[in-house]
Each structure stands twice: as C-alpha cells, then as structure tokens.
N, C-alpha and C positions, 0 to 999 in steps of 0.2 A: 734738217739742221745743218749749217755749216760746221765744219770741224774747228774753224777758228773760235766760232761763237761758244762751242762746248769747253775749248780750252780756257777761255776767259772766266767761264762759270766754274770750270774745276778748280782754278787757281784760288777761288774764294773759298773752297772746301778743303784746302790742303791739310790744314791742322787737324780736321776730323779724320781725313784719310790716313796720314802718318801715324797717328795714335791709335788707330784701330787694329784689331788683332790681325796678324798677317796670314789670313786664312790660306791663300794659295801657297804660301811658304810651307805652311805645316801640310798641307795636301800633297805638295810635291815630294816633300820629304817621306810621306806615308807611302808613296808608291814604289819606294825601295828599288829603284831602277838599276840595272847592273851597269857597272863602270861608268858612272856619272859623276864627273868632277868638275868640269867647267859649265857654267850656266850663263846663258844670255837672257835678259829681260827686256823685251822691247815695249816701247811706250810706257815705260816704268812708273811715270808719275811720281808718287810719294816713295817709290822703291822699297817700301816696308817689306815686301817679300824676299826681295834679294838680300836685305839686311838680316832677314830671318834665316834663309838658307846660308848665309855666310857664316853664322853663329853655330851652324850644324856642319861645318867642315867642307862646305862647297865653294869653290871659287868663282864668285859672281861678277858679271859686268851688267850695269843697268844703263840703258840709253833711252833718251826721250828727245823730241824735236825741238822743245823749248829750251832755248839757252839759259834764260833767266832761272828756270826750274833747277836745271842742272848745276848752275852755279850756287843755287840755295842749298842744293843737296851736298855739294862739295864743302861748303862752308859749315854746316850744320852736322854733317854725318861722314865727313871725309875720313875720320879715323876708325870706321867701322870695317874697313878691309875691301868694302865693294868699290869697284872701279865704276865711276860715273862719267857717262860721255854723251855730248850732244851728237844726234845723228838722225839722218832721214831714213825712216823705215823703208822707203822704196829702194834706197841704195844705201846698204849698211856698209860702213868702213872696214869691213873684216874679210880676211881670206876665206875661201870655201872650206868647210868642215872644221872651222874654228872652235866650235863649241859641241860638248856632248848633247846638250838640251837647250833648246830655245823655246821660250814660253811667253805669252802675254795674257793678262787679265782683263777683258772687257775692252779689246782694241777694235776688233772687227765690227763691233756694234756702232761704230761711228760712221760707216761707210755703206751707202745704199747701192754703189755700183759694184756689181759682182766682179768685174773685170779688175777693178782696184783690189778687191780682196784677193783674188788669184795672184795677181802680182806680188802683194804682200807675202802671200804663202810661199810662193816660189822663192823670194829672197830670203826668207827665214829659213826654208829648206837647204838653200845653197850654203848658208854658213853653219848649219847644223850637221853633226856627223852620224847622229843616232835618232833623236827625237825632236818632234815639234808638239807642243802642248798649247792647244787653243782653248780658251775659256770665254763663253759668251752667254748673254742672258737667255733664258729658255722660254720659247713662245708657247710650250705646252702648259705652262703655268699662266693661265688666263687671267687669275686674279692680279698677279704680279704686273702683267702687261697692261691691265686697266689702271692700276695704280700709277704706273709711270706716265700714261697717257694724260691722267687727270691733273699730274703735277707738272708737266712740261711746258705749259703755258706761263708758269710762274718761275720756272727754273730750267734753263736749256740743258742742265746736266741730266734730266730725265728724258730727254728727247733722243732716243737711242732706237737701234734696230733690235728685234728679238729673232731667234733662230730655232728651228727645228733641227734635232741631230742629222736628219737625212739631208737637209739643206747644206750643212757644212761638209758632210761627206760628199756630195755632189760637187761643191766647189773645189775639193781637194782633188778629186779624181779628174776633173777638168784642167788641172795643173799640169797634168802629165809628169808628174815627178814620180821617181821610182819609190813605191811604197811596199813595204812588207806587211803592215797590218794597220788597221784603224780601229780604235777602241773608244766607246763612248762611256764616260763616268758621271755620277751625279757629283754637283758642288753646289753648296749653300742651302740653307733651309733653317727650319726651326731649331734644329740641334745646335746652331751657331749660338745660341743663347748660353750654353756651357762655357763660352770664352768668358764671360763676365763674372765678376766677383759676386754680384748678386742677381737674383732672378725673382722678379716680383717683390722686391725688397727683402728678400730672404737670403742669408749667405748661400752661396754655392759650393758645397764640399767637393766637387769635381773639377773646380776651376785649374788645378794644377795639373791635372790629368788630360784636360781638354785638348791640348795639341795632338795627343796620341789618339783620343777616343773619337772626337768629332768627325775627322776625315773617314772614319770607317763607318760611323753612325749614317753617313749620308746615303749609304747604299741601302738602308731600310726605308728611305722615303720613297713615297710614289712619285713617278715622273711629274705629274701635275702640281706638286708642291715644292718641287726643286727649284732653287733660284737661277742656276746657270748649269749649261752644258760645257762638260770638259771632254775635249776630244784629244786624246793621245795618238799621235800619228808616229808609227815607227817606219823610219826610212830605210830603203834597200839600197845601202851604199857599201 
C-alpha cells in the first residue's frame, strides 16, 4: 500500500479517531518515566494522545506531514495547549535532544522498506534525549492479522504491516544508535472495553477508573491476543 492512499483513507476516519479513548496517552502516563516533561508525537493523526498527555501536565508537540490535518487540529483544538506543527518525519524541524520522549502509535506499520524505518528511528532518536516509544501492530496476534487482511480490499486503512517484537529490536539495533535498554510492553486488547460507558449494553462501573486500570491489565494478556507491541527504547545519551 502507498502511504498516500492510506492518508486519504485515514482522513475519512478522523472523527472516529479523535473521539476514541486516548489509549496511548493513558499508557504513556502509566509508565511513570522519570524526568519526562517535553513530549513529541510523530505522525500524530488526530493527536488525541498528545491532548490527553497535555491534560496530565506534560508539554506536548504533535507533528504530522499532512498540512490540512494540522490546520484542522489548530482550528478545532488549538486551545488545548498542544503545539501542532506540520513536519516531515524523515527530517524533523527540531534540534537534537529537544524532547524527553518521542513516540508514535501505528506509524512504522505503513512502511515495508526496513531502511526507511531505520531512517525514521534515527531521526526520532536524534531529537529525543531519553526515550523513543514505538507502537506497532502485533503479528503474534494471528486472528487480528487475518481480520485486517480480509478488510484491506475494501478500506486501505487496514492495509498495514504487522511486526513481531524481535523484528522491531533488529531494526533498532541496525540503526547503530546508542541504546541503554530495549523493553517490550503489551498494548491493546479485550480490556480496552473498560474505556466505554457500556459493555454489552450494560453500564460499566469501572469506566472512571479505566485510564488507570487498563494499561496495567494489558500485562495479564497473552501475547497472541495483544493488539500491538509497544517498544520502549531508552537512549544512552
């Protein structure tokens, strides 16, 4: 799939994405990383996760290649405190070590060329002083992979790449960036239902606690049922 085709399809889903629970925002907050204040979200799309983190006292910048999307975010959500900027992920307009944490959710899944992914990671590592968080779809979840494959002929948004944890680790190591540690975490799954007011038409009594519960409940899921792989890279700078 061409990235441009995916972008066009994604724009049709904007309202669904922007109103969905900011799962990555809750997840990042739950990590309780030390001395993390400035956060950069790359390929932000709806930027709902950056807006969530901003409410939790992080200083966030959200960038995306699509200028029309960024203009829409500025118009509709410019009062949230998040800085929205148009930017090319291969050449970010920031100085080295500008952000404590750089993250993206479902960005690398658009690229089949491993060399492009390595280039993207190196650029994110350049502007990060402490951490890079990579979230990609999990190829160990065979049922989810098959579901996406069956839907992609009708909607390009489902035409994406899935990864095993070791594939991500291999790409990171090939970047030759100074790495202190690489940690794999589980993200997404059946427990995400707790984010919604109702479960099977019944009131959900845990909905108010879900931002604090769900990220920790991911750990209890078997890898074959986890939606995405979250790879937390601690840089040695």
